[in-house]
PyMOL commands that place a pseudoatom at each C-alpha (Angstrom):
pseudoatom trace, name=CA, resn=MET, resi=1, chain=A, elem=C, hetatm=0, pos=[102.580, -1.167, -187.066]
pseudoatom trace, name=CA, resn=SER, resi=2, chain=A, elem=C, hetatm=0, pos=[103.778, 1.085, -184.568]
pseudoatom trace, name=CA, resn=PRO, resi=3, chain=A, elem=C, hetatm=0, pos=[104.988, 0.178, -181.382]
pseudoatom trace, name=CA, resn=LEU, resi=4, chain=A, elem=C, hetatm=0, pos=[102.341, 2.826, -179.924]
pseudoatom trace, name=CA, resn=ARG, resi=5, chain=A, elem=C, hetatm=0, pos=[99.606, 1.439, -182.028]
pseudoatom trace, name=CA, resn=MET, resi=6, chain=A, elem=C, hetatm=0, pos=[100.486, -2.000, -180.585]
pseudoatom trace, name=CA, resn=ILE, resi=7, chain=A, elem=C, hetatm=0, pos=[100.024, -0.531, -177.334]
pseudoatom trace, name=CA, resn=TYR, resi=8, chain=A, elem=C, hetatm=0, pos=[96.956, 0.921, -177.483]
pseudoatom trace, name=CA, resn=LEU, resi=9, chain=A, elem=C, hetatm=0, pos=[95.313, -2.391, -179.410]
pseudoatom trace, name=CA, resn=ALA, resi=10, chain=A, elem=C, hetatm=0, pos=[96.548, -4.593, -176.619]
pseudoatom trace, name=CA, resn=LEU, resi=11, chain=A, elem=C, hetatm=0, pos=[94.831, -1.743, -173.528]
pseudoatom trace, name=CA, resn=ALA, resi=12, chain=A, elem=C, hetatm=0, pos=[91.788, -1.935, -175.986]
pseudoatom trace, name=CA, resn=ILE, resi=13, chain=A, elem=C, hetatm=0, pos=[91.883, -5.815, -176.080]
pseudoatom trace, name=CA, resn=TRP, resi=14, chain=A, elem=C, hetatm=0, pos=[92.898, -5.875, -172.153]
pseudoatom trace, name=CA, resn=GLY, resi=15, chain=A, elem=C, hetatm=0, pos=[89.731, -3.370, -171.597]
pseudoatom trace, name=CA, resn=ALA, resi=16, chain=A, elem=C, hetatm=0, pos=[87.446, -5.084, -173.063]
pseudoatom trace, name=CA, resn=ILE, resi=17, chain=A, elem=C, hetatm=0, pos=[88.283, -8.684, -171.314]
pseudoatom trace, name=CA, resn=HIS, resi=18, chain=A, elem=C, hetatm=0, pos=[89.347, -7.674, -168.085]
pseudoatom trace, name=CA, resn=PRO, resi=19, chain=A, elem=C, hetatm=0, pos=[86.481, -5.867, -167.002]
pseudoatom trace, name=CA, resn=MET, resi=20, chain=A, elem=C, hetatm=0, pos=[84.055, -7.941, -168.811]
pseudoatom trace, name=CA, resn=TYR, resi=21, chain=A, elem=C, hetatm=0, pos=[85.108, -11.160, -166.756]
pseudoatom trace, name=CA, resn=TRP, resi=22, chain=A, elem=C, hetatm=0, pos=[84.389, -9.481, -163.344]
pseudoatom trace, name=CA, resn=PHE, resi=23, chain=A, elem=C, hetatm=0, pos=[81.032, -8.580, -164.807]
pseudoatom trace, name=CA, resn=VAL, resi=24, chain=A, elem=C, hetatm=0, pos=[80.175, -11.779, -165.914]
pseudoatom trace, name=CA, resn=THR, resi=25, chain=A, elem=C, hetatm=0, pos=[81.929, -13.783, -162.518]
pseudoatom trace, name=CA, resn=HIS, resi=26, chain=A, elem=C, hetatm=0, pos=[79.431, -10.747, -160.588]
pseudoatom trace, name=CA, resn=MET, resi=27, chain=A, elem=C, hetatm=0, pos=[76.275, -12.308, -162.477]
pseudoatom trace, name=CA, resn=VAL, resi=28, chain=A, elem=C, hetatm=0, pos=[77.125, -15.826, -162.167]
pseudoatom trace, name=CA, resn=GLU, resi=29, chain=A, elem=C, hetatm=0, pos=[77.764, -15.456, -158.695]
pseudoatom trace, name=CA, resn=THR, resi=30, chain=A, elem=C, hetatm=0, pos=[74.617, -13.969, -157.706]
pseudoatom trace, name=CA, resn=GLY, resi=31, chain=A, elem=C, hetatm=0, pos=[72.300, -15.084, -160.207]
pseudoatom trace, name=CA, resn=THR, resi=32, chain=A, elem=C, hetatm=0, pos=[70.660, -11.838, -160.659]
pseudoatom trace, name=CA, resn=GLY, resi=33, chain=A, elem=C, hetatm=0, pos=[71.957, -10.645, -164.455]
pseudoatom trace, name=CA, resn=LEU, resi=34, chain=A, elem=C, hetatm=0, pos=[72.441, -7.475, -165.819]
pseudoatom trace, name=CA, resn=SER, resi=35, chain=A, elem=C, hetatm=0, pos=[70.141, -5.590, -163.403]
pseudoatom trace, name=CA, resn=GLY, resi=36, chain=A, elem=C, hetatm=0, pos=[71.720, -7.289, -160.498]
pseudoatom trace, name=CA, resn=LEU, resi=37, chain=A, elem=C, hetatm=0, pos=[74.919, -5.829, -162.252]
pseudoatom trace, name=CA, resn=ILE, resi=38, chain=A, elem=C, hetatm=0, pos=[73.275, -2.344, -162.809]
pseudoatom trace, name=CA, resn=ASP, resi=39, chain=A, elem=C, hetatm=0, pos=[71.679, -2.297, -159.055]
pseudoatom trace, name=CA, resn=ALA, resi=40, chain=A, elem=C, hetatm=0, pos=[75.404, -3.034, -157.553]
pseudoatom trace, name=CA, resn=TRP, resi=41, chain=A, elem=C, hetatm=0, pos=[76.395, 0.335, -159.248]
pseudoatom trace, name=CA, resn=TYR, resi=42, chain=A, elem=C, hetatm=0, pos=[74.518, 2.131, -156.778]
pseudoatom trace, name=CA, resn=VAL, resi=43, chain=A, elem=C, hetatm=0, pos=[74.619, 0.479, -153.574]
pseudoatom trace, name=CA, resn=ASN, resi=44, chain=A, elem=C, hetatm=0, pos=[77.194, 2.919, -151.578]
pseudoatom trace, name=CA, resn=ALA, resi=45, chain=A, elem=C, hetatm=0, pos=[77.991, 5.977, -152.006]
pseudoatom trace, name=CA, resn=SER, resi=46, chain=A, elem=C, hetatm=0, pos=[81.635, 5.332, -153.455]
pseudoatom trace, name=CA, resn=THR, resi=47, chain=A, elem=C, hetatm=0, pos=[80.082, 2.817, -156.079]
pseudoatom trace, name=CA, resn=THR, resi=48, chain=A, elem=C, hetatm=0, pos=[77.811, 5.562, -157.194]
pseudoatom trace, name=CA, resn=GLY, resi=49, chain=A, elem=C, hetatm=0, pos=[80.461, 8.135, -157.724]
pseudoatom trace, name=CA, resn=LEU, resi=50, chain=A, elem=C, hetatm=0, pos=[82.385, 5.804, -159.738]
pseudoatom trace, name=CA, resn=THR, resi=51, chain=A, elem=C, hetatm=0, pos=[79.656, 4.905, -161.734]
pseudoatom trace, name=CA, resn=TRP, resi=52, chain=A, elem=C, hetatm=0, pos=[78.912, 8.777, -162.673]
pseudoatom trace, name=CA, resn=ASP, resi=53, chain=A, elem=C, hetatm=0, pos=[82.721, 9.009, -162.725]
pseudoatom trace, name=CA, resn=LEU, resi=54, chain=A, elem=C, hetatm=0, pos=[83.172, 6.922, -165.697]
pseudoatom trace, name=CA, resn=THR, resi=55, chain=A, elem=C, hetatm=0, pos=[79.982, 7.890, -167.302]
pseudoatom trace, name=CA, resn=ILE, resi=56, chain=A, elem=C, hetatm=0, pos=[80.921, 11.021, -167.207]
pseudoatom trace, name=CA, resn=ALA, resi=57, chain=A, elem=C, hetatm=0, pos=[84.365, 10.132, -168.866]
pseudoatom trace, name=CA, resn=ALA, resi=58, chain=A, elem=C, hetatm=0, pos=[82.317, 8.008, -171.291]
pseudoatom trace, name=CA, resn=ILE, resi=59, chain=A, elem=C, hetatm=0, pos=[80.501, 11.369, -172.468]
pseudoatom trace, name=CA, resn=THR, resi=60, chain=A, elem=C, hetatm=0, pos=[83.431, 13.152, -172.791]
pseudoatom trace, name=CA, resn=LEU, resi=61, chain=A, elem=C, hetatm=0, pos=[85.242, 10.518, -175.000]
pseudoatom trace, name=CA, resn=THR, resi=62, chain=A, elem=C, hetatm=0, pos=[81.943, 10.432, -177.311]
pseudoatom trace, name=CA, resn=VAL, resi=63, chain=A, elem=C, hetatm=0, pos=[81.714, 14.182, -177.691]
pseudoatom trace, name=CA, resn=TRP, resi=64, chain=A, elem=C, hetatm=0, pos=[85.687, 14.043, -178.768]
pseudoatom trace, name=CA, resn=ILE, resi=65, chain=A, elem=C, hetatm=0, pos=[85.343, 10.950, -180.978]
pseudoatom trace, name=CA, resn=ILE, resi=66, chain=A, elem=C, hetatm=0, pos=[82.391, 13.276, -182.981]
pseudoatom trace, name=CA, resn=ALA, resi=67, chain=A, elem=C, hetatm=0, pos=[84.489, 16.292, -183.120]
pseudoatom trace, name=CA, resn=GLU, resi=68, chain=A, elem=C, hetatm=0, pos=[87.400, 14.711, -184.417]
pseudoatom trace, name=CA, resn=VAL, resi=69, chain=A, elem=C, hetatm=0, pos=[85.450, 12.342, -187.158]
pseudoatom trace, name=CA, resn=ALA, resi=70, chain=A, elem=C, hetatm=0, pos=[83.457, 15.680, -188.255]
pseudoatom trace, name=CA, resn=VAL, resi=71, chain=A, elem=C, hetatm=0, pos=[87.038, 17.075, -189.113]
pseudoatom trace, name=CA, resn=ARG, resi=72, chain=A, elem=C, hetatm=0, pos=[89.063, 14.002, -189.785]
pseudoatom trace, name=CA, resn=ARG, resi=73, chain=A, elem=C, hetatm=0, pos=[86.153, 12.049, -191.980]
pseudoatom trace, name=CA, resn=ASN, resi=74, chain=A, elem=C, hetatm=0, pos=[87.936, 8.819, -190.133]
pseudoatom trace, name=CA, resn=TRP, resi=75, chain=A, elem=C, hetatm=0, pos=[84.329, 7.192, -190.316]
pseudoatom trace, name=CA, resn=LEU, resi=76, chain=A, elem=C, hetatm=0, pos=[85.789, 3.966, -189.020]
pseudoatom trace, name=CA, resn=ALA, resi=77, chain=A, elem=C, hetatm=0, pos=[86.767, 5.664, -185.619]
pseudoatom trace, name=CA, resn=LEU, resi=78, chain=A, elem=C, hetatm=0, pos=[82.970, 5.754, -184.599]
pseudoatom trace, name=CA, resn=ILE, resi=79, chain=A, elem=C, hetatm=0, pos=[83.134, 2.000, -183.746]
pseudoatom trace, name=CA, resn=ALA, resi=80, chain=A, elem=C, hetatm=0, pos=[84.177, 3.048, -180.344]
pseudoatom trace, name=CA, resn=ILE, resi=81, chain=A, elem=C, hetatm=0, pos=[81.510, 4.940, -179.259]
pseudoatom trace, name=CA, resn=PRO, resi=82, chain=A, elem=C, hetatm=0, pos=[79.058, 1.340, -179.072]
pseudoatom trace, name=CA, resn=ALA, resi=83, chain=A, elem=C, hetatm=0, pos=[82.687, -0.157, -177.270]
pseudoatom trace, name=CA, resn=THR, resi=84, chain=A, elem=C, hetatm=0, pos=[82.445, 2.520, -175.063]
pseudoatom trace, name=CA, resn=PHE, resi=85, chain=A, elem=C, hetatm=0, pos=[79.035, 2.006, -173.764]
pseudoatom trace, name=CA, resn=CYS, resi=86, chain=A, elem=C, hetatm=0, pos=[78.541, -1.498, -174.095]
pseudoatom trace, name=CA, resn=ILE, resi=87, chain=A, elem=C, hetatm=0, pos=[82.065, -2.680, -172.617]
pseudoatom trace, name=CA, resn=GLY, resi=88, chain=A, elem=C, hetatm=0, pos=[83.514, 0.650, -170.877]
pseudoatom trace, name=CA, resn=VAL, resi=89, chain=A, elem=C, hetatm=0, pos=[85.526, 3.952, -171.163]
pseudoatom trace, name=CA, resn=SER, resi=90, chain=A, elem=C, hetatm=0, pos=[88.548, 0.905, -170.504]
pseudoatom trace, name=CA, resn=CYS, resi=91, chain=A, elem=C, hetatm=0, pos=[87.831, -0.110, -174.439]
pseudoatom trace, name=CA, resn=GLY, resi=92, chain=A, elem=C, hetatm=0, pos=[86.613, 2.527, -175.960]
pseudoatom trace, name=CA, resn=LEU, resi=93, chain=A, elem=C, hetatm=0, pos=[89.298, 4.928, -174.602]
pseudoatom trace, name=CA, resn=PRO, resi=94, chain=A, elem=C, hetatm=0, pos=[92.359, 2.977, -176.258]
pseudoatom trace, name=CA, resn=LEU, resi=95, chain=A, elem=C, hetatm=0, pos=[90.332, 1.675, -179.236]
pseudoatom trace, name=CA, resn=TYR, resi=96, chain=A, elem=C, hetatm=0, pos=[89.346, 5.385, -180.665]
pseudoatom trace, name=CA, resn=LEU, resi=97, chain=A, elem=C, hetatm=0, pos=[93.505, 6.140, -179.851]
pseudoatom trace, name=CA, resn=PHE, resi=98, chain=A, elem=C, hetatm=0, pos=[94.364, 3.481, -182.043]
pseudoatom trace, name=CA, resn=LEU, resi=99, chain=A, elem=C, hetatm=0, pos=[92.199, 3.836, -185.060]
pseudoatom trace, name=CA, resn=ARG, resi=100, chain=A, elem=C, hetatm=0, pos=[93.087, 7.649, -184.846]
pseudoatom trace, name=CA, resn=THR, resi=101, chain=A, elem=C, hetatm=0, pos=[96.694, 7.261, -185.175]
pseudoatom trace, name=CA, resn=ARG, resi=102, chain=A, elem=C, hetatm=0, pos=[96.046, 4.350, -187.924]
pseudoatom trace, name=CA, resn=PRO, resi=103, chain=A, elem=C, hetatm=0, pos=[98.072, 6.127, -191.547]
pseudoatom trace, name=CA, resn=VAL, resi=104, chain=A, elem=C, hetatm=0, pos=[96.098, 7.712, -193.954]
for i in range(1, 104): cmd.bond("trace and resi %d" % i, "trace and resi %d" % (i + 1))
show_as sticks, trace
zoom trace
């Protein structure tokens, strides 16, 4: 495996674990679960802007993945879409780049 692919994989793992740690910490501290976490995303203009920024980035990444999969027929790369929306762009983007750069 090339050093670049190893970096993408490491970033995907970090992008899955690190944000999830903070999400779970917030849910445990507040005791509100997922609904409380989603409410916190809209608590002020700053967090609302960040939420929309990441949402637009996730949608853009999804369109790019679908367009590239249609051309390259790299069906495995589609798993980056649920990773993006269930975990975040910090996991989905490096995961997609890792899958996209695999040898054919």
